[in-house]
C-alpha positions as MATLAB code, in Angstrom:
seq = 'MIKKAILKAFDATNYTATVQLEGSLSLWLTNVKVSRGIPSGEMVVGRGVAVLFLTNPEDALIVGVF';
ca = [
     125.309  136.825  122.096;
     122.017  136.786  124.342;
     118.450  136.868  122.719;
     114.860  136.993  124.603;
     112.395  134.029  123.492;
     109.236  133.135  124.389;
     109.057  129.395  125.837;
     106.863  127.378  123.932;
     107.575  124.172  125.634;
     109.252  122.198  128.156;
     110.736  118.545  128.782;
     111.599  118.123  132.236;
     113.133  114.576  131.790;
     116.070  116.140  129.185;
     116.211  119.474  130.617;
     115.125  120.895  126.996;
     112.922  123.224  125.399;
     111.125  124.845  122.438;
     111.590  128.252  122.207;
     110.009  131.472  119.875;
     112.657  133.855  119.484;
     111.281  137.399  120.061;
     110.367  139.491  117.112;
     110.006  136.138  114.940;
     106.703  134.689  114.253;
     108.198  131.267  112.637;
     111.744  131.163  113.988;
     111.258  128.433  116.668;
     113.893  126.233  118.189;
     113.826  122.949  119.767;
     115.304  121.040  122.060;
     117.362  123.836  123.198;
     119.496  123.389  126.510;
     118.034  124.497  129.756;
     120.912  125.214  132.390;
     120.286  123.059  135.416;
     120.530  125.983  137.614;
     116.956  126.988  136.792;
     114.319  125.077  138.628;
     111.818  123.245  136.436;
     109.368  124.566  138.299;
     110.649  128.165  136.730;
     110.152  126.924  133.226;
     106.215  127.580  132.682;
     104.824  128.035  129.157;
     104.797  131.958  128.043;
     107.272  132.876  130.253;
     110.045  135.041  128.708;
     113.702  133.541  128.995;
     117.221  134.392  127.961;
     118.814  131.797  125.328;
     122.846  132.471  125.047;
     124.201  131.605  121.272;
     127.717  130.417  120.848;
     129.042  129.698  117.452;
     126.683  127.320  116.226;
     122.757  127.590  116.872;
     122.997  123.839  118.329;
     124.765  125.174  121.252;
     122.234  127.437  122.248;
     121.639  127.432  126.538;
     118.845  129.069  128.263;
     120.122  130.840  131.188;
     117.561  132.766  132.423;
     113.800  133.208  133.163;
     111.757  136.740  133.331;
];
C-alpha cells in the first residue's frame, strides 16, 4: 500500500526521515527508510512524499517525492 505523507525531517547520514501521514495531525513516523534512488537534495522539509508500506510499519520506505 502506498500513502501520501509530508516530510518533517531528513537525516542524510542514515538516509532516514520523519514523516506525517496525510490526513493525520498526530501520527508521525520516525526513522522511515528513504530510497537511495532519491537524491538528498530532493528531501526538502514540507515536501510531499510517497511512502510504501509492506507487512509491518517498520518496513516502510519512501519511494518518491512530489
